[in-house]
C-alpha positions as CSV (number, residue, x, y, z in Angstrom):
1,X,114.7,89.9,114.4
2,X,111.4,88.8,115.9
3,X,110.9,92.3,117.4
4,X,111.0,93.7,113.9
5,X,108.5,91.0,112.6
6,X,111.0,89.5,110.2
7,X,111.5,86.1,111.7
8,X,109.2,83.7,109.9
9,X,108.5,80.0,110.4
10,X,108.2,77.8,107.3
11,X,104.5,76.8,106.8
12,X,104.5,73.0,106.4
13,X,106.7,72.1,103.5
14,X,106.6,75.6,102.2
15,X,105.1,74.4,98.9
16,X,101.4,74.1,99.6
17,X,98.6,75.0,102.0
18,X,96.3,72.3,103.3
19,X,92.5,72.7,103.0
20,X,91.2,74.7,105.9
21,X,94.6,76.1,106.8
22,X,96.1,79.5,106.3
23,X,99.7,80.9,106.2
24,X,99.8,83.0,109.4
25,X,101.5,86.4,109.6
26,X,104.6,84.9,111.3
27,X,104.9,82.1,108.7
28,X,106.0,82.0,105.1
29,X,106.0,79.7,102.1
30,X,109.1,78.9,100.2
31,X,110.8,82.1,99.0
32,X,109.9,81.6,95.3
33,X,106.2,81.3,96.2
34,X,106.5,84.2,98.7
35,X,108.0,86.4,96.1
36,X,105.2,85.5,93.7
37,X,102.6,86.4,96.3
38,X,104.4,89.6,97.1
39,X,104.4,90.7,93.4
40,X,100.7,89.9,93.3
41,X,100.2,92.4,96.1
42,X,102.0,95.0,94.0
43,X,99.6,94.4,91.1
44,X,96.6,94.5,93.4
45,X,97.6,98.0,94.8
46,X,99.0,99.3,91.6
47,X,95.9,100.8,89.9
48,X,94.4,102.5,92.9
49,X,97.8,103.8,94.3
50,X,98.6,105.4,90.9
51,X,95.2,106.9,90.4
52,X,95.7,109.3,93.3
53,X,98.9,111.0,92.1
54,X,97.7,111.0,88.5
55,X,94.4,112.8,89.5
56,X,96.1,115.2,91.9
57,X,99.1,116.0,89.6
58,X,101.6,114.5,92.0
59,X,104.7,112.5,90.7
60,X,103.6,108.9,90.4
61,X,107.1,107.5,91.0
62,X,107.5,109.5,94.2
63,X,104.1,108.2,95.5
64,X,105.2,104.6,94.6
65,X,108.5,105.1,96.5
66,X,106.8,106.3,99.7
67,X,104.1,103.6,99.3
68,X,106.9,101.0,99.5
69,X,108.8,102.8,102.3
70,X,105.5,103.3,104.3
71,X,104.6,99.6,104.0
72,X,108.0,98.5,105.4
73,X,107.7,101.1,108.2
74,X,104.2,99.8,109.0
75,X,105.4,96.2,109.2
76,X,108.2,97.2,111.6
77,X,106.0,99.4,113.9
78,X,103.3,96.7,114.1
79,X,106.1,94.1,114.8
80,X,104.9,92.0,111.8
81,X,101.6,91.2,113.4
82,X,99.4,93.0,110.8
83,X,99.9,92.0,107.2
84,X,98.9,95.1,105.2
85,X,100.0,97.3,102.3
86,X,100.0,101.1,102.5
87,X,98.8,102.6,99.3
88,X,97.6,106.1,98.3
89,X,94.5,107.1,100.2
90,X,91.5,108.3,98.1
91,X,90.4,110.4,101.1
92,X,93.3,112.8,100.4
93,X,92.2,113.5,96.8
94,X,89.7,116.3,97.5
95,X,91.8,118.2,100.1
96,X,95.0,117.9,98.0
97,X,93.2,119.3,94.9
98,X,91.5,122.1,96.9
99,X,94.7,123.1,98.8
100,X,96.7,123.1,95.5
101,X,94.4,125.8,94.2
102,X,95.2,128.0,97.2
103,X,98.8,127.1,98.2
104,X,100.2,125.0,95.4
105,X,101.7,121.5,95.7
106,X,104.0,122.5,98.7
107,X,100.9,123.7,100.7
108,X,99.1,120.4,99.9
109,X,102.1,118.4,101.1
110,X,102.0,120.4,104.3
111,X,98.4,119.3,104.8
112,X,99.4,115.7,104.2
113,X,102.1,116.0,106.9
114,X,99.6,117.6,109.4
115,X,97.0,114.9,108.7
116,X,99.7,112.2,109.3
117,X,100.8,113.7,112.5
118,X,97.2,113.9,113.8
119,X,96.6,110.3,112.8
120,X,99.8,109.2,114.7
121,X,98.6,111.1,117.7
122,X,95.2,109.4,117.6
123,X,97.1,106.1,117.3
124,X,99.1,106.8,120.4
125,X,95.9,107.6,122.4
126,X,94.2,104.4,121.1
127,X,97.3,102.3,122.0
128,X,97.1,103.8,125.6
129,X,93.4,103.8,126.2
130,X,91.8,101.5,123.6
131,X,89.5,102.3,120.7
132,X,86.2,102.4,122.5
133,X,86.2,106.3,122.6
134,X,86.5,106.4,118.8
135,X,83.3,104.3,118.5
136,X,81.5,106.6,120.9
137,X,82.7,109.8,119.1
138,X,82.1,108.4,115.6
139,X,79.3,105.9,115.6
140,X,78.4,104.2,112.2
141,X,75.9,107.0,111.2
142,X,78.7,109.6,111.6
143,X,81.4,107.5,110.0
144,X,79.3,106.5,107.1
145,X,78.2,110.1,106.4
146,X,81.8,111.4,106.4
147,X,83.0,108.6,104.1
148,X,80.1,109.1,101.7
149,X,80.4,112.9,101.5
150,X,84.2,112.7,100.8
151,X,83.5,110.6,97.7
152,X,80.4,112.5,96.5
153,X,82.2,115.8,97.0
154,X,84.5,114.8,94.1
155,X,81.7,114.3,91.6
156,X,82.4,117.7,89.7
157,X,86.1,116.7,89.3
158,X,85.1,113.4,87.7
159,X,82.7,115.1,85.3
160,X,85.3,117.6,84.3
161,X,87.7,114.9,83.2
162,X,84.8,112.9,81.6
163,X,83.8,115.8,79.5
164,X,87.4,116.2,78.2
165,X,87.1,113.0,76.2
166,X,83.6,111.4,76.5
167,X,84.2,108.4,74.2
168,X,87.4,107.3,76.0
169,X,85.7,107.9,79.3
170,X,82.7,105.8,78.4
171,X,84.9,102.9,77.2
172,X,86.9,103.0,80.4
173,X,83.8,103.0,82.6
174,X,82.1,100.3,80.6
175,X,85.2,98.1,80.8
176,X,85.4,98.5,84.6
177,X,81.8,97.5,85.0
178,X,82.0,94.5,82.7
179,X,85.3,93.1,84.1
180,X,83.9,93.2,87.6
181,X,81.1,90.8,86.7
182,X,82.8,88.8,83.9
183,X,85.8,87.5,85.8
184,X,86.4,85.9,89.2
185,X,89.4,86.0,91.5
186,X,92.2,88.6,91.2
187,X,91.2,89.8,87.7
188,X,87.7,90.7,88.9
189,X,89.2,92.6,91.8
190,X,91.5,94.5,89.5
191,X,88.6,95.8,87.4
192,X,89.7,99.5,87.7
193,X,93.2,98.7,86.6
194,X,91.9,96.7,83.6
195,X,89.5,99.5,82.7
196,X,92.3,102.0,82.8
197,X,94.5,99.9,80.6
198,X,91.7,99.4,78.0
199,X,90.8,103.1,78.1
200,X,94.4,104.0,77.7
201,X,94.6,101.8,74.5
202,X,91.5,103.6,73.2
203,X,93.1,107.0,74.0
204,X,96.2,106.0,72.1
205,X,94.2,105.1,69.0
206,X,92.4,108.4,69.3
207,X,95.6,110.4,69.6
208,X,95.0,111.6,73.1
209,X,98.3,110.4,74.7
210,X,101.6,112.3,74.6
211,X,104.9,110.6,75.2
212,X,107.2,113.6,75.0
213,X,108.1,113.7,78.7
214,X,108.5,109.9,78.9
215,X,110.9,109.8,75.9
216,X,113.0,112.5,77.6
217,X,113.2,110.7,81.0
218,X,116.0,108.4,82.0
219,X,115.6,104.7,82.6
220,X,117.2,104.9,86.1
221,X,117.1,107.8,88.5
222,X,115.8,109.2,91.8
223,X,112.1,109.9,92.3
224,X,111.1,113.6,92.2
225,X,111.2,114.8,95.9
226,X,109.6,118.0,97.1
227,X,109.4,119.7,100.5
228,X,106.1,120.9,102.1
229,X,105.0,124.3,103.2
230,X,102.7,124.8,106.1
231,X,99.6,127.1,106.0
232,X,96.9,127.4,108.6
233,X,94.4,127.5,105.8
234,X,94.8,123.8,105.0
235,X,93.7,122.6,108.4
236,X,90.0,122.7,107.6
237,X,90.6,120.7,104.5
238,X,92.7,117.9,106.0
239,X,91.3,117.3,109.5
240,X,88.2,115.3,108.3
241,X,90.6,113.0,106.4
242,X,92.0,111.9,109.8
243,X,88.5,110.7,110.9
244,X,88.2,108.6,107.7
245,X,91.7,107.1,108.1
246,X,91.0,106.1,111.7
247,X,87.8,104.3,110.7
248,X,89.4,102.7,107.7
249,X,92.5,101.4,109.6
250,X,90.6,100.0,112.5
251,X,88.2,98.3,110.1
252,X,91.0,96.7,108.1
253,X,92.7,95.5,111.3
254,X,89.4,93.9,112.4
255,X,89.1,92.3,108.9
256,X,92.6,90.8,109.1
257,X,91.9,89.6,112.7
258,X,88.7,87.9,111.6
259,X,90.5,86.1,108.6
260,X,93.5,85.0,110.6
261,X,91.6,84.1,113.8
262,X,94.0,86.3,115.9
263,X,93.1,89.0,118.3
264,X,94.7,92.2,117.0
265,X,93.0,94.8,119.2
266,X,96.3,95.3,121.0
267,X,98.0,96.6,117.9
268,X,95.2,98.8,116.5
269,X,97.0,101.8,118.0
270,X,100.3,100.8,116.5
271,X,98.6,100.4,113.1
272,X,97.3,104.0,113.3
273,X,100.6,105.3,114.5
274,X,102.4,103.5,111.6
275,X,100.0,104.8,109.0
276,X,100.4,108.3,110.5
277,X,104.2,108.0,110.4
278,X,104.2,106.8,106.8
279,X,101.9,109.7,105.8
280,X,104.1,112.2,107.5
281,X,107.2,110.8,105.7
282,X,105.3,110.9,102.3
283,X,104.3,114.5,102.9
284,X,107.8,115.6,103.7
285,X,109.1,114.0,100.5
286,X,106.4,114.8,97.9
287,X,104.2,111.7,98.1
288,X,100.5,111.2,98.7
289,X,99.0,110.3,102.0
290,X,98.7,106.5,102.7
291,X,96.2,104.1,104.1
292,X,95.9,100.3,104.6
293,X,94.6,98.8,101.4
294,X,91.4,96.7,101.1
295,X,92.6,95.5,97.7
296,X,95.4,93.6,99.3
297,X,93.1,92.2,102.0
298,X,91.2,90.7,99.1
299,X,94.3,89.1,97.8
300,X,95.0,87.5,101.2
301,X,91.4,86.2,101.3
302,X,91.8,84.6,97.9
303,X,95.3,83.1,98.5
304,X,95.0,82.3,102.2
305,X,98.5,83.7,102.6
306,X,98.7,86.3,105.4
307,X,102.5,86.2,105.7
308,X,104.1,89.5,106.3
309,X,107.1,88.2,104.4
310,X,105.0,88.7,101.2
311,X,104.5,92.3,102.1
312,X,108.2,92.9,102.6
313,X,108.6,91.6,99.1
314,X,105.9,93.9,97.8
315,X,107.3,97.0,99.6
316,X,110.8,96.4,98.3
317,X,109.5,95.7,94.8
318,X,107.6,99.0,94.8
319,X,110.7,100.9,95.9
320,X,112.7,99.3,93.1
321,X,110.1,100.3,90.5
322,X,110.1,103.9,91.8
323,X,113.7,104.4,90.7
324,X,112.7,104.4,87.0
325,X,111.8,108.0,86.0
326,X,110.7,106.7,82.5
327,X,108.3,104.3,84.2
328,X,106.9,107.2,86.3
329,X,106.4,109.4,83.3
330,X,104.7,106.5,81.5
331,X,102.1,106.3,84.3
332,X,101.7,110.1,84.1
333,X,100.7,109.9,80.4
334,X,97.2,108.6,81.4
335,X,94.9,111.2,79.7
336,X,91.8,113.0,81.2
337,X,89.3,110.8,79.5
338,X,90.6,107.7,81.1
339,X,90.7,109.4,84.5
340,X,87.1,110.6,84.0
341,X,85.8,107.1,83.4
342,X,87.8,105.6,86.3
343,X,86.9,108.5,88.6
344,X,83.2,108.2,87.9
345,X,83.4,104.7,89.3
346,X,86.0,105.4,92.0
347,X,84.4,108.4,93.6
348,X,81.0,106.7,93.5
349,X,82.5,103.7,95.2
350,X,83.9,105.9,98.0
351,X,80.4,107.3,98.5
352,X,78.8,103.9,98.5
353,X,81.3,102.7,101.1
354,X,79.7,105.2,103.5
355,X,76.3,103.7,102.7
356,X,77.8,100.2,103.3
357,X,78.8,101.3,106.8
358,X,75.2,102.2,107.5
359,X,73.9,98.9,106.1
360,X,76.4,96.7,107.9
361,X,75.7,98.4,111.2
362,X,71.9,98.4,110.7
363,X,71.5,102.2,111.1
364,X,67.9,103.0,111.7
365,X,66.8,106.0,109.6
366,X,63.4,106.1,111.3
367,X,65.4,107.7,114.1
368,X,65.3,111.5,113.4
369,X,68.8,111.9,114.9
370,X,70.3,109.5,112.3
371,X,68.2,110.9,109.5
372,X,69.1,114.5,110.2
373,X,72.8,113.8,110.7
374,X,73.1,112.1,107.3
375,X,70.8,114.4,105.4
376,X,72.5,117.7,106.4
377,X,76.1,116.4,106.2
378,X,75.6,114.9,102.7
379,X,74.1,118.1,101.2
380,X,76.8,120.3,102.7
381,X,79.5,117.9,101.3
382,X,78.0,117.4,97.9
383,X,77.2,121.1,97.3
384,X,80.6,122.0,98.7
385,X,79.5,124.7,101.1
386,X,82.3,127.0,102.0
387,X,83.0,129.1,105.1
388,X,86.0,131.5,105.2
389,X,87.4,133.0,108.4
390,X,90.5,135.0,107.9
391,X,93.1,132.7,106.5
392,X,91.0,129.6,107.3
393,X,88.8,128.2,104.6
394,X,86.4,125.4,105.4
395,X,85.0,123.6,102.4
396,X,82.2,121.0,102.0
397,X,84.2,118.1,103.4
398,X,85.3,119.9,106.6
399,X,81.9,121.5,107.2
400,X,80.0,118.3,106.4
401,X,82.1,116.3,108.7
402,X,81.7,118.9,111.5
403,X,78.0,119.0,110.9
404,X,77.7,115.2,111.2
405,X,79.5,115.2,114.6
406,X,77.7,118.3,116.0
407,X,74.2,117.4,114.8
408,X,74.5,113.8,116.0
409,X,75.9,114.5,119.5
410,X,73.8,117.7,119.9
411,X,70.5,116.1,118.9
412,X,71.2,113.0,121.0
413,X,72.0,115.1,124.1
414,X,68.8,117.2,123.7
415,X,66.6,114.1,123.0
416,X,68.1,112.3,126.1
417,X,67.5,115.4,128.3
418,X,63.9,115.8,127.1
419,X,63.1,112.1,127.0
420,X,62.0,112.2,123.4
421,X,64.2,109.5,121.9
422,X,61.7,106.9,121.0
423,X,63.2,105.2,118.0
424,X,66.3,102.9,118.4
425,X,69.5,103.9,116.7
426,X,69.8,100.5,115.0
427,X,67.3,98.3,113.2
428,X,65.9,95.4,115.2
429,X,67.6,92.3,113.6
430,X,65.5,89.2,112.7
431,X,62.1,90.9,112.7
432,X,59.9,91.4,109.7
433,X,59.0,95.0,108.7
434,X,55.5,94.7,110.2
435,X,56.8,93.6,113.5
436,X,59.4,96.4,113.5
437,X,56.7,98.9,112.7
438,X,54.5,97.6,115.6
439,X,57.5,97.8,118.0
440,X,58.3,101.3,117.0
441,X,54.7,102.3,117.4
442,X,54.6,100.8,120.9
443,X,57.8,102.7,121.8
444,X,56.2,105.9,120.7
445,X,53.1,105.2,122.8
446,X,55.1,104.4,125.9
447,X,55.0,107.0,128.7
448,X,58.0,109.4,128.7
449,X,60.4,109.5,131.6
450,X,60.3,112.8,133.5
C-alpha cells in the first residue's frame, strides 16, 4: 500500500493542526475533515478545468472524468509524494482550436496524445539524468517568452466571444476583477469561477442561455468518449505545449517542496511522466490535456493540508460527477458572452505568467540576447505567423517557440565566440539603478578577450 502512496499516518489527533505545523503528504486528518478538504480541491479546480472544454467545444463531463482519473494515476506514479490535482491545461487551448479547424476533434485529440507521449518521454529522461539540461535548454527568458506568447496568441478568440454579447462579457470580467480584490482566502482565489457564475445569471436574464440539450440528457450515464486520429500536420501545433508543461510541472513540484520542506527533486521526472500518461489517456478517450494545478497549490497553502488522501477524495469525487450527462450539458450551456469575459482575463493571465517568470528570475533586458529573444518571439506568436510545408502547418505558437530557442542559443553562441557579451543575463540583485548602470558601463569598457 505504501508503494502506491495510499498508506497515511494520522496527523496528531486528526482533528486539528497545531500552529507552525502542516499535514504532510503521507499524513491525513480524520476522514470527515479529509473529505471536506478533498471537495474543496474539486471546487478550486472546477472553474478552470471546465473553461478549457467549454472554449474548445470538447465534452465537459469527459474532461472531468479524465481529470479525476489522471489525478489518481499521478498519485500512484509519484508514489503519493507529490500532492497535486491534474486539471485541464490552458496551454492546449490554442493548438486544439487550430487543429480542429484542419482535422476536426479527432485530429485535435491525436495532437493531445502526441503531446502527452512527448511529455512522458521527457519525464523519463529527467528521472534518469536530472532536470539540469532543461534549465540549460530553456532558461527563464525562453520559458517566459513561450508561456507569454501562448496566452497572447489567443487574444482574437477572446475578442470574438466578447463581441457576441458585450454586456454579459463586461459584467463577467468586472465581477472577476472585483472578487479578486474584495475577498480573501478561497473565495478570492475562485474569482474566475465566481465571475462565470455571475455572468451566467446575467446571460439567463438576457435570454442568452439555451437548456434544450440539458433537458434531453439523462441524470446518470457514461461520459461521451471519442477516439483520436493522427495527422502529421498537428505536430507543429502541439510540440510547443510540451515545453510549457515541462516548465509548469517542475515549477509546481518545486513549490510543493518549498511548502512542505521536503526535497522532491527525485520525483520531478515521475511527475512529468505521470502528467504525460494522464494526457495520453485523456487524448485517447476524448478529454483535454492535463497539467498540475496552481489553484490547488493555493488551497494547500491556505489550509496547510498537503495530504495526498485529500487528492484521492478529489479525484474520486470528480469521476462520480462526470457520470451525470445532465450535469455535463448544464456546464456546456455557458454562452459566448460569459466565455469572452472570462477569456479576456484568463488569456491575459497566461501571458502575464510569462512576464512573471522574467521578473522572478531577474531577466536583464539590457542584454541584447534577452531583448531580441523576447521581442521576436512575442510578435510572431501574437500576430500568429504561419508557415506551411506540405502537410505540416506551423502557426504562431510553434514558430514563436522555435524562434525563442533558436535566437537565444544562436545569439549566445555567436556572442561568446566573438567576445561581445558585455551585459549579464540577469539583473544584479541588491544594487540601485545608478550602481547597476555604472557596472554595466564598466563592463562595456573592459577589454575584450581574444
